[in-house]
C-alpha positions as CSV (number, residue, x, y, z in Angstrom):
1,X,0.0,0.0,0.0
2,X,1.2,3.5,-0.9
3,X,0.1,5.8,1.9
4,X,1.0,8.8,-0.3
5,X,-1.8,7.8,-2.7
6,X,-4.2,7.5,0.2
7,X,-3.3,11.1,1.2
8,X,-3.7,12.2,-2.4
9,X,-7.1,10.5,-2.8
10,X,-8.4,12.3,0.3
11,X,-7.0,15.6,-0.9
12,X,-8.6,15.2,-4.3
13,X,-12.0,14.3,-2.8
14,X,-12.0,17.3,-0.6
15,X,-11.0,19.7,-3.4
16,X,-14.0,18.4,-5.3
17,X,-16.1,19.1,-2.2
18,X,-14.9,22.7,-2.1
19,X,-15.5,23.0,-5.9
20,X,-19.1,21.9,-5.5
21,X,-19.6,24.2,-2.5
22,X,-18.8,27.1,-4.8
23,X,-21.2,25.7,-7.4
24,X,-24.2,25.0,-5.2
25,X,-23.9,28.1,-2.9
26,X,-22.5,30.7,-5.3
27,X,-23.1,29.3,-8.8
28,X,-19.3,29.6,-9.3
29,X,-19.4,33.3,-8.8
30,X,-16.7,33.8,-6.1
31,X,-15.6,37.1,-4.7
32,X,-12.2,36.2,-3.3
33,X,-9.1,34.6,-4.9
34,X,-9.3,31.4,-3.0
35,X,-13.0,30.9,-3.8
36,X,-12.4,31.7,-7.5
37,X,-9.5,29.2,-7.6
38,X,-11.7,26.5,-6.2
39,X,-14.5,27.4,-8.5
40,X,-12.3,27.4,-11.6
41,X,-9.8,24.7,-10.8
42,X,-11.4,22.5,-8.1
43,X,-12.6,20.0,-10.7
44,X,-9.0,18.9,-11.1
45,X,-9.6,16.5,-8.2
46,X,-11.4,14.3,-10.7
47,X,-8.3,14.2,-13.0
48,X,-6.1,13.2,-10.0
49,X,-8.6,10.4,-9.2
50,X,-8.5,9.0,-12.8
51,X,-4.7,8.9,-12.8
52,X,-4.7,7.2,-9.4
53,X,-7.3,4.7,-10.6
54,X,-5.2,3.7,-13.6
55,X,-2.1,3.3,-11.4
56,X,-3.9,1.2,-8.7
57,X,-5.7,-1.1,-11.1
58,X,-2.4,-1.8,-13.0
59,X,-0.4,-2.5,-9.9
60,X,-3.1,-4.6,-8.2
61,X,-3.4,-6.9,-11.2
62,X,0.1,-7.1,-12.7
63,X,1.8,-10.5,-12.5
64,X,-1.4,-12.1,-11.1
65,X,-3.6,-14.7,-12.7
66,X,-6.9,-12.9,-12.8
67,X,-10.0,-14.2,-14.5
68,X,-11.9,-11.4,-16.3
69,X,-15.1,-12.4,-14.4
70,X,-13.4,-12.2,-11.1
71,X,-11.8,-8.8,-11.8
72,X,-15.1,-7.3,-13.0
73,X,-17.0,-8.8,-10.1
74,X,-14.6,-7.2,-7.6
75,X,-14.9,-3.8,-9.2
76,X,-18.7,-4.0,-9.3
77,X,-19.0,-5.1,-5.7
78,X,-16.6,-2.3,-4.7
79,X,-18.2,0.5,-6.7
80,X,-21.8,-0.2,-7.5
81,X,-23.7,-0.8,-4.1
82,X,-22.7,2.6,-2.6
83,X,-23.4,4.4,-5.9
84,X,-26.8,2.8,-6.2
85,X,-27.6,3.6,-2.6
86,X,-26.8,7.3,-2.9
87,X,-28.3,7.6,-6.3
88,X,-31.6,6.2,-4.9
89,X,-31.3,8.7,-2.0
90,X,-30.8,11.5,-4.4
91,X,-33.8,10.3,-6.4
92,X,-35.9,10.3,-3.3
93,X,-34.9,13.9,-2.5
94,X,-35.8,15.0,-6.0
95,X,-39.2,13.4,-5.7
96,X,-39.9,14.9,-2.3
97,X,-38.3,18.4,-2.6
98,X,-38.2,19.2,-6.3
99,X,-39.9,22.6,-5.7
100,X,-36.9,23.7,-3.7
101,X,-34.3,22.4,-6.2
102,X,-35.0,24.4,-9.4
103,X,-32.0,23.2,-11.3
104,X,-32.9,19.5,-10.7
105,X,-35.5,17.4,-12.3
106,X,-36.4,13.7,-12.0
107,X,-37.5,11.0,-14.4
108,X,-37.7,7.2,-13.9
109,X,-36.1,6.5,-17.3
110,X,-33.1,8.7,-16.5
111,X,-32.8,7.0,-13.1
112,X,-32.6,3.6,-14.7
113,X,-29.9,4.8,-17.2
114,X,-28.0,6.3,-14.3
115,X,-28.0,3.0,-12.4
116,X,-26.7,1.2,-15.4
117,X,-23.9,3.7,-16.0
118,X,-25.3,4.7,-19.4
119,X,-24.7,8.4,-20.2
120,X,-27.9,10.3,-20.9
121,X,-29.1,13.9,-20.9
122,X,-30.1,15.0,-17.5
123,X,-33.8,16.0,-17.3
124,X,-32.7,19.4,-15.9
125,X,-31.2,20.1,-19.3
126,X,-27.6,20.8,-18.3
127,X,-25.7,18.0,-19.8
128,X,-24.9,14.3,-19.7
129,X,-25.1,13.9,-16.0
130,X,-26.8,11.1,-14.0
131,X,-29.3,11.4,-11.2
132,X,-26.5,11.7,-8.7
133,X,-24.5,14.3,-10.7
134,X,-21.1,13.3,-9.5
135,X,-21.7,9.8,-11.0
136,X,-20.6,11.1,-14.4
137,X,-17.0,10.1,-13.5
138,X,-18.1,6.6,-12.7
139,X,-19.4,6.2,-16.2
140,X,-15.8,6.6,-17.3
141,X,-14.5,4.4,-14.5
142,X,-16.9,1.5,-15.4
143,X,-15.9,1.7,-19.0
144,X,-12.2,1.5,-18.0
145,X,-12.8,-1.4,-15.8
146,X,-14.7,-3.2,-18.5
147,X,-11.9,-2.7,-21.0
148,X,-9.2,-3.6,-18.5
149,X,-11.2,-6.8,-17.6
150,X,-11.4,-7.8,-21.3
151,X,-7.6,-7.4,-21.6
152,X,-7.2,-10.5,-19.4
153,X,-8.4,-12.6,-22.3
154,X,-5.0,-12.0,-24.0
155,X,-1.5,-12.5,-22.9
156,X,-0.4,-10.1,-20.1
157,X,2.4,-8.6,-22.3
158,X,-0.4,-7.4,-24.6
159,X,-2.7,-5.9,-21.9
160,X,-1.6,-2.3,-22.2
161,X,-1.6,-2.3,-26.0
162,X,-5.1,-3.7,-26.0
163,X,-6.5,-1.3,-23.4
164,X,-4.9,1.7,-25.2
165,X,-6.2,0.6,-28.6
166,X,-9.7,0.0,-27.4
167,X,-9.8,3.4,-25.5
168,X,-8.8,5.1,-28.8
169,X,-11.4,3.2,-30.7
170,X,-14.1,4.1,-28.2
171,X,-13.3,7.8,-27.9
172,X,-11.9,8.8,-31.2
173,X,-13.9,6.5,-33.5
174,X,-17.1,5.2,-31.9
175,X,-17.7,8.4,-29.9
176,X,-17.1,10.7,-32.8
177,X,-19.3,8.6,-35.1
178,X,-22.2,8.5,-32.7
179,X,-22.1,4.7,-32.4
180,X,-21.5,5.3,-28.7
181,X,-22.5,8.4,-26.7
182,X,-20.5,11.5,-27.5
183,X,-19.9,11.5,-23.7
184,X,-16.9,9.2,-24.4
185,X,-15.4,11.5,-26.9
186,X,-13.5,13.2,-24.2
187,X,-9.7,13.2,-23.7
188,X,-10.1,12.9,-19.9
189,X,-10.5,9.2,-20.6
190,X,-6.8,8.9,-21.4
191,X,-5.8,9.9,-17.9
192,X,-6.3,6.3,-16.9
193,X,-3.4,5.5,-19.3
194,X,-1.3,8.1,-17.6
195,X,-1.9,6.2,-14.4
196,X,-1.0,2.9,-16.0
197,X,2.2,4.6,-17.3
198,X,3.1,5.6,-13.8
199,X,2.4,2.1,-12.6
200,X,4.9,0.7,-15.2
201,X,7.5,3.2,-14.0
202,X,6.9,2.4,-10.3
203,X,7.1,-1.3,-10.9
204,X,10.4,-1.0,-12.8
205,X,11.9,1.1,-10.0
206,X,12.1,4.3,-12.1
207,X,10.4,6.5,-9.5
208,X,13.1,7.3,-7.0
209,X,12.2,8.5,-3.5
210,X,13.5,12.0,-2.6
211,X,12.3,15.4,-1.5
212,X,13.5,18.4,-3.5
213,X,12.9,17.1,-7.0
214,X,9.4,15.8,-6.2
215,X,8.6,19.2,-4.6
216,X,9.8,21.0,-7.7
217,X,7.6,18.7,-9.9
218,X,4.7,19.3,-7.5
219,X,5.1,23.1,-7.7
220,X,5.4,23.0,-11.5
221,X,2.2,20.9,-11.8
222,X,0.3,23.2,-9.5
223,X,1.4,26.3,-11.4
224,X,0.3,24.6,-14.7
225,X,-3.1,23.9,-13.3
226,X,-3.4,27.4,-11.9
227,X,-2.6,29.1,-15.2
228,X,-4.3,26.7,-17.6
229,X,-8.0,26.0,-18.0
230,X,-9.7,22.7,-18.9
231,X,-10.2,23.5,-22.6
232,X,-7.6,20.8,-23.4
233,X,-8.1,18.7,-20.3
234,X,-5.6,15.9,-20.9
235,X,-2.8,18.3,-21.7
236,X,-3.7,21.1,-19.3
237,X,-4.9,19.1,-16.2
238,X,-4.2,15.5,-17.0
239,X,-0.5,15.6,-17.4
240,X,0.0,18.0,-14.4
241,X,-2.2,15.6,-12.3
242,X,0.1,12.7,-13.3
243,X,3.1,14.8,-12.2
244,X,1.3,15.4,-8.8
245,X,0.8,11.6,-8.4
246,X,4.4,11.0,-9.4
247,X,5.6,13.5,-6.9
248,X,3.5,12.0,-4.1
249,X,4.8,8.5,-4.8
250,X,8.4,9.9,-4.6
251,X,7.5,11.5,-1.3
252,X,6.2,8.2,0.1
253,X,8.6,8.2,3.2
254,X,6.8,11.3,4.5
255,X,3.4,9.5,4.5
256,X,4.3,5.8,5.2
257,X,2.5,4.2,8.1
258,X,0.2,7.2,8.8
259,X,-3.1,5.5,9.8
260,X,-5.0,8.8,9.7
261,X,-4.1,9.4,6.1
262,X,-5.0,5.8,5.3
263,X,-8.4,6.2,6.9
264,X,-9.0,9.5,5.0
265,X,-8.1,7.8,1.7
266,X,-10.3,4.8,2.5
267,X,-13.3,7.2,3.0
268,X,-12.6,9.3,-0.1
269,X,-15.1,7.4,-2.4
270,X,-17.9,7.9,0.1
271,X,-16.9,11.5,0.5
272,X,-17.2,11.9,-3.2
273,X,-20.7,10.3,-3.3
274,X,-22.1,11.9,-0.1
275,X,-20.9,15.5,-0.3
276,X,-23.4,16.8,-2.9
277,X,-26.3,15.5,-0.8
278,X,-25.0,17.2,2.3
279,X,-24.2,20.4,0.5
280,X,-27.7,20.5,-1.0
281,X,-29.2,20.1,2.5
282,X,-26.9,22.9,3.7
283,X,-27.8,25.2,0.9
284,X,-31.5,24.6,1.6
285,X,-31.0,25.4,5.3
286,X,-29.0,28.6,4.4
287,X,-31.8,29.8,2.1
288,X,-34.6,29.1,4.5
289,X,-32.9,30.4,7.6
290,X,-30.8,33.1,6.0
291,X,-27.5,31.6,7.3
292,X,-24.0,32.6,6.3
293,X,-22.9,30.2,3.5
294,X,-19.4,29.8,5.0
295,X,-20.9,29.0,8.4
296,X,-23.1,26.3,6.8
297,X,-20.1,24.9,5.0
298,X,-18.1,24.8,8.2
299,X,-21.0,22.5,9.5
300,X,-21.1,20.5,6.3
301,X,-17.5,19.5,6.4
302,X,-17.6,17.5,9.7
303,X,-21.0,16.1,8.6
304,X,-19.5,14.8,5.3
305,X,-16.5,13.4,7.1
306,X,-18.5,11.5,9.7
307,X,-21.1,10.2,7.3
308,X,-18.4,9.1,4.9
309,X,-16.7,7.2,7.7
310,X,-19.9,5.3,8.5
311,X,-20.5,4.8,4.8
312,X,-17.1,3.2,4.3
313,X,-17.3,1.0,7.3
314,X,-20.9,-0.3,6.8
315,X,-21.8,0.3,3.2
316,X,-18.6,-0.1,1.3
317,X,-16.4,-2.5,3.3
318,X,-19.2,-4.2,5.3
319,X,-21.5,-4.9,2.3
320,X,-18.5,-5.9,0.1
321,X,-17.5,-8.6,2.6
322,X,-21.0,-9.9,3.0
323,X,-21.6,-10.0,-0.7
324,X,-18.3,-11.8,-1.3
325,X,-19.1,-14.3,1.4
326,X,-22.6,-14.8,-0.1
327,X,-21.2,-15.4,-3.5
328,X,-18.5,-17.7,-2.3
329,X,-21.0,-19.9,-0.2
330,X,-22.5,-21.8,-3.2
331,X,-19.0,-22.5,-4.6
332,X,-17.7,-23.8,-1.2
333,X,-20.8,-25.9,-0.8
334,X,-20.3,-27.4,-4.2
335,X,-16.7,-28.2,-3.4
336,X,-17.7,-29.8,-0.1
337,X,-20.3,-31.9,-1.9
338,X,-17.7,-33.0,-4.5
339,X,-15.2,-33.9,-1.7
340,X,-17.8,-35.9,0.2
341,X,-18.2,-38.2,-2.8
342,X,-14.4,-39.0,-3.1
343,X,-13.6,-42.5,-2.0
344,X,-10.5,-42.9,0.2
């Protein structure tokens, strides 16, 4: 385990939280420099997530005999239950309080497509966003998992070539031609490949631990993100995000063994899923009670942190273990039955 990546996952998640605070409470119209920075650049947390995802998936499967079915099942059990739960919760809020959420609309058809990770125009008319808006990133994640899972059908030395070729096919050909949704014609999808590239470098010992050089890389990446917008996302934010991940890996000795950072990283997925729901509740309270937005946000932060911890413990980890045990039970019973028929 790389504790530096756990720290970076947590940082990326909370940057996205701040970004959406500026969106929900101020419609991205910030008055101060920090608020404007979070409004304009806070979405880069997603790019960091994608690079980390490619890196982790590569390292966790390299040199291992993994069946495509087993890989995809693990990813589904890890990602889907929590996403479905919070999507259903968001749908319930839309049905109950739609009159107080003017930019949100609900439809059962769109909810079904959201649950199935199929990109579709949001009923609110603001783009290809699922019922739980932050789930748009999971549409990319699930596609990447599917393609990476299919790569296990060929020899391991051809995995990266196959994943790269199919990503290019999906984005540059099928996405452009309209065979698949135009949603996938987005260069952000290649940030998974940047993560895989870092995984190759790490596995070959090409990422050396240090302090000053990683800090210089980190500073250069932050400056690039600060000065460049997302008009060319892979170039302007994707590559700097990869440099940030590279720098954090090189700084691993500063993070190693820190259980707090590990816990924060573990909770980052739940933070990502929960935070919009909590922020919407905070925005509603601030509107009805005329509360200071920053005071409300100060109350939202510990609420998100606490709820995400419970979500990780009980919904993510707990449900994952129960479902794995449930799926393994029939197989173990079958093996026991077979053994009982063996004559000694």
